[in-house]
Phi, psi and omega in degrees: 000157176271120185305321190279346185293315177292336175289327174276329180234081187302338180284352171284339177303127181076010176260180178253042173305149172220150178276136183248342175203157180290158180302144182204151178261001188287342180200167184240187182299314184296318176292322180301310182295335175278356180090017190250145178224017179241001184199153175282140170251116171197142188271033175296127176300144175047033177275127179269137180090001177248124178279146170211135186300144180300144179064016171250135183311136177260088181212136177288074181224153178299323181294328176292318180295318176300319179296326184289317181284342174290334174290348175259002177096011181274145176223171182291141177253155179272347180197172179262007182298155178290127169225114192292350175275358179231146167266137179235147177234132175264129174259132179248142176222156181274194182289346178263009182078011179276128181298144178224344183196158170227148180221146177246141176288139176264174177283352177261022176063026166258177177236146176242136189224142163262129187262091178059233171277356191274206185283166164269143183221161169248139194198166172284143188307311188270009180278354173264001176294148180148201181297322182286309185253356185076220187227163172292124186245339189198140173244135176244158175212160174212160181290141182284131179271343188248048180287000000 
């Protein structure tokens, strides 16, 4: 395990999270949740080096993140339960409603996250909730294409 992760995410302590890839600066959590590993996805206005889908508002809001994922076929889900015919993404936000993180559900009902510039990890959904990422505020889903 990576020693710094439980200090930043106390709910990981004592769980069976695991590192699934090495640290990289090539992509961030939003890109990873979208299945992209070659660029950062974030809606900062006038940000150089950050991708954002065309015609989607560049605003750090949950609505903008939802609109970006809508370009990939995602819509709102009623729950985070595993449904093998769907891919799901969890959006996190802080107490002020500002988006902070995105995670993607795996076919084993675990979640995969890119932690900033750090590693990708597999974890239980709510173990990343806390001071740094806030809480899960929305689940998105789309039909799985690789059945």
